[in-house]
Structures are given as C-alpha cells and as structure tokens.
Backbone bond lengths (Angstrom), bond angles and torsions (degrees), N, CA, C in turn:
res aa  C-N    CA-C-N  psi(-1)  N-CA   C-N-CA  omega(-1)  CA-C   N-CA-C  phi
1 M - - - 1.442 - - 1.531 110.75 -
2 R 1.320 115.89 -34.51 1.460 120.58 179.59 1.536 110.57 -64.82
3 Y 1.334 115.48 -37.65 1.467 120.46 178.69 1.523 110.58 -61.08
4 I 1.316 116.82 -44.79 1.464 121.71 179.77 1.523 110.18 -63.36
5 R 1.316 117.18 -44.73 1.461 121.40 -179.57 1.535 111.36 -66.66
6 N 1.328 117.22 -42.28 1.464 120.10 179.18 1.523 111.57 -62.64
7 H 1.324 116.44 -40.53 1.467 118.26 177.75 1.516 110.66 -67.56
8 W 1.320 117.58 -42.02 1.460 121.79 -179.65 1.531 110.62 -59.22
9 Q 1.329 116.97 -35.97 1.458 121.59 -179.05 1.526 112.70 -86.31
10 G 1.323 117.85 -1.31 1.451 121.61 176.86 1.510 114.43 76.57
11 K 1.329 118.02 29.20 1.456 121.94 -177.24 1.521 113.78 -87.26
12 H 1.313 118.04 -8.53 1.464 120.00 178.30 1.524 109.68 -82.62
13 A 1.320 115.09 153.50 1.466 119.71 175.06 1.517 109.41 -64.51
14 L 1.317 115.98 151.40 1.460 120.23 -174.80 1.519 112.23 -60.87
15 L 1.307 118.14 -45.03 1.460 120.26 -177.68 1.525 111.14 -64.07
16 F 1.334 117.07 -40.51 1.459 120.85 177.11 1.525 110.75 -65.38
17 A 1.326 116.76 -47.62 1.466 120.88 -179.13 1.523 110.80 -62.85
18 L 1.322 116.31 -37.62 1.454 120.21 -179.33 1.523 111.46 -70.14
19 C 1.331 116.66 -49.79 1.466 120.00 -174.73 1.526 112.80 -73.00
20 V 1.310 116.96 -45.61 1.466 119.97 -174.82 1.522 111.60 -84.38
21 N 1.325 116.12 -54.58 1.465 119.58 -171.03 1.516 113.96 -81.99
22 L 1.326 118.32 -25.19 1.454 118.84 -177.23 1.518 113.28 -106.54
23 I 1.325 118.57 -21.83 1.464 120.32 -178.90 1.527 111.90 -111.26
24 L 1.326 118.29 -49.20 1.460 120.92 -176.44 1.531 112.07 -69.40
25 I 1.306 117.69 -46.49 1.470 120.43 -178.36 1.531 111.65 -63.03
26 P 1.347 120.82 -45.67 1.467 118.62 175.87 1.527 113.15 -63.18
27 A 1.329 117.10 -33.23 1.471 118.80 176.84 1.523 110.17 -63.49
28 L 1.317 116.78 -41.42 1.466 120.15 177.18 1.522 111.35 -66.34
29 I 1.324 116.51 -37.56 1.462 120.56 178.17 1.531 110.35 -64.89
30 L 1.329 117.24 -43.84 1.467 120.06 178.60 1.525 111.25 -64.61
31 F 1.327 117.36 -32.88 1.454 120.71 176.73 1.527 111.20 -71.88
32 A 1.342 117.36 -36.33 1.461 121.67 -174.75 1.520 113.66 -79.34
33 D 1.315 118.20 -15.77 1.468 118.36 -176.48 1.517 113.03 -67.07
34 R 1.295 118.28 -19.94 1.471 120.33 178.60 1.529 112.38 -68.71
35 Y 1.326 117.69 -18.93 1.461 120.39 -179.26 1.520 113.11 -78.77
36 T 1.336 117.49 -1.80 1.461 120.35 175.26 1.525 111.32 -96.44
37 L 1.321 116.99 2.68 1.465 121.83 -176.71 1.522 110.55 -112.54
38 P 1.337 117.52 163.49 1.462 119.54 172.98 1.519 109.85 -60.35
39 P 1.270 121.25 146.05 1.460 131.63 9.58 1.530 113.89 -88.74
40 Y 1.331 117.78 0.97 1.464 119.38 -178.82 1.520 111.49 -70.22
41 I 1.309 117.20 -37.28 1.459 122.58 171.69 1.528 105.13 -119.11
42 P 1.330 117.49 103.09 1.467 120.26 -168.85 1.529 115.10 -69.10
43 D 1.317 118.21 -33.13 1.467 119.77 -177.38 1.522 110.25 -83.16
44 R 1.313 115.05 147.23 1.454 121.00 -172.96 1.531 113.41 -70.79
45 I 1.306 118.13 -46.92 1.466 122.04 -177.05 1.533 111.29 -66.88
46 P 1.342 119.58 -49.00 1.471 118.22 176.18 1.529 113.06 -60.87
47 A 1.325 117.27 -33.64 1.473 120.22 177.25 1.525 110.43 -65.76
48 L 1.326 116.77 -40.47 1.460 121.03 178.63 1.531 110.65 -65.71
49 I 1.318 117.05 -43.18 1.462 121.22 178.67 1.524 110.40 -64.02
50 A 1.325 117.51 -43.45 1.462 121.19 178.97 1.522 111.27 -64.08
51 T 1.313 117.43 -38.61 1.461 120.98 179.27 1.522 111.50 -66.77
52 V 1.314 117.50 -44.74 1.464 121.09 179.60 1.527 110.30 -64.86
53 A 1.323 117.77 -43.62 1.467 120.95 178.03 1.527 110.60 -62.99
54 F 1.315 117.54 -41.59 1.457 122.14 178.89 1.530 110.39 -61.44
55 I 1.316 116.71 -45.00 1.465 120.75 -179.62 1.523 110.79 -63.97
56 L 1.330 117.26 -45.42 1.461 120.05 -179.10 1.518 112.14 -62.86
57 V 1.321 116.67 -42.50 1.459 119.90 -177.10 1.522 111.29 -74.51
58 F 1.319 117.18 -53.41 1.461 119.44 -170.62 1.520 113.89 -85.42
59 H 1.320 118.41 -34.85 1.452 119.12 178.82 1.523 111.48 -91.64
60 G 1.295 117.50 -7.26 1.459 121.66 177.07 1.506 111.95 -107.13
61 V 1.309 117.00 -73.50 1.456 122.46 -173.72 1.528 111.70 -67.03
62 V 1.304 118.07 -49.60 1.463 121.13 -176.92 1.528 110.48 -66.85
63 F 1.315 117.67 -36.85 1.460 119.80 179.33 1.524 111.44 -64.94
64 V 1.314 117.30 -40.15 1.470 120.56 176.60 1.525 109.63 -61.63
65 W 1.338 117.65 -43.00 1.467 121.63 177.71 1.530 110.62 -59.94
66 Q 1.308 116.83 -41.63 1.461 120.83 -179.09 1.530 111.19 -63.57
67 V 1.305 116.92 -48.46 1.462 120.50 -176.83 1.523 111.22 -68.66
68 V 1.324 117.50 -43.44 1.459 120.84 -179.31 1.527 110.83 -62.98
69 G 1.313 118.35 -32.16 1.459 120.59 178.89 1.511 113.63 -78.19
70 V 1.316 117.58 -28.47 1.467 120.48 -177.75 1.529 111.27 -81.11
71 L 1.312 118.26 -36.26 1.466 120.68 -175.68 1.528 113.76 -59.23
72 P 1.336 121.61 -46.02 1.468 119.12 178.38 1.526 112.99 -65.76
73 A 1.321 117.40 -25.73 1.464 120.12 -179.97 1.520 111.26 -67.15
74 T 1.330 118.50 -23.54 1.466 120.36 178.50 1.520 111.51 -70.17
75 Q 1.306 118.14 -22.82 1.467 121.14 -177.86 1.513 112.94 -84.95
76 H 1.326 118.57 -10.43 1.457 122.09 -179.18 1.523 112.30 -93.38
77 Q 1.312 117.50 9.40 1.455 121.58 -177.94 1.521 110.04 -78.82
78 S 1.330 115.59 137.03 1.461 119.48 178.78 1.524 112.16 -131.51
79 S 1.311 117.65 6.40 1.455 119.92 -178.57 1.527 110.68 -86.12
80 I 1.301 114.98 174.62 1.465 121.03 178.74 1.523 110.26 -67.20
81 L 1.315 117.17 -32.14 1.465 121.91 -177.41 1.527 112.98 -89.53
82 A 1.328 117.67 17.15 1.464 121.04 -175.50 1.521 111.87 -59.50
83 N 1.326 117.61 -41.85 1.466 119.37 -179.40 1.515 111.76 -66.66
84 I 1.327 116.91 -36.32 1.464 120.17 178.77 1.519 110.21 -66.03
85 W 1.335 117.57 -44.41 1.466 120.62 179.37 1.522 111.39 -65.47
86 T 1.316 117.42 -33.44 1.462 120.44 176.96 1.530 110.38 -65.74
87 V 1.328 117.09 -43.48 1.467 120.61 178.33 1.523 110.48 -65.28
88 V 1.342 117.45 -40.74 1.465 121.23 177.15 1.525 110.34 -61.51
89 T 1.322 116.18 -41.35 1.471 120.54 179.57 1.520 110.85 -63.15
90 Y 1.326 117.60 -46.27 1.468 120.01 178.93 1.524 111.31 -64.32
91 G 1.308 117.17 -36.33 1.461 120.50 175.27 1.513 112.03 -63.93
92 A 1.340 116.59 -43.03 1.465 120.71 178.12 1.523 110.86 -64.86
93 I 1.320 117.19 -37.80 1.471 120.54 176.77 1.530 109.42 -62.55
94 G 1.322 116.94 -42.50 1.462 120.45 178.23 1.519 112.67 -62.31
95 I 1.323 116.45 -44.37 1.471 120.59 179.48 1.531 109.96 -65.28
96 C 1.330 117.36 -44.33 1.471 120.80 179.11 1.515 111.82 -63.83
97 S 1.355 117.00 -35.81 1.460 117.91 177.69 1.517 111.52 -69.66
98 A 1.317 117.02 -32.27 1.473 119.17 174.98 1.516 111.04 -63.90
99 F 1.334 117.52 -41.18 1.458 120.66 177.54 1.523 111.41 -68.60
100 A 1.325 117.16 -35.47 1.465 120.02 179.77 1.520 111.63 -68.77
101 V 1.323 116.09 -35.59 1.469 119.98 179.75 1.508 108.84 -73.83
C-alpha cells in the first residue's frame, strides 16, 4: 500500500516511475487482458463482463494512478538532461494513453 501511495504522491525517481510504473505495468496489463476472453472464460456473457470490468479497472483507474504519479516526478529533476527526460516522459504518457484508449 505504501508503494501505491508513494507513487501517487510522486515520491519515486522519474526513471523508476517511467520504466516500472508507466511502461512495465501497462505492458503486463496488455498481456493479461487475453485471460478475460475464451477459452479462459468459456461462456460468452461472463467473458464479456470480465473484459469490460478489466478495461474499466486497469485501463481507467490504474492508468490514472500511473500518470498522476509520473507527472510530479518530472519536477524533481535537477540534472542537465532534465528537459529531455521530461519530454520523453510526456511522449511515453501519450503512447500509453493511445494504448489505453
């Protein structure tokens, strides 16, 4: 629970928040969505309900958590490459939102 709260408050380093919370977690989510479809859930209606619930939770709620946690981390940059990492982060957010939509 502390991990979720720390990310939500932007306490993780930008590179960690970007790689783990914004890239790795959505990749796992995109991989896991196939388990809501047949043959894993054989009946059509329960598969449809599981798919809709999965999309609402993981592509809605979790995605908002990911983006809200990464944005404050861009403001804690103090290196010379801070502007480049900020642009990379916004680009990754854009790509992840395209996949979420």
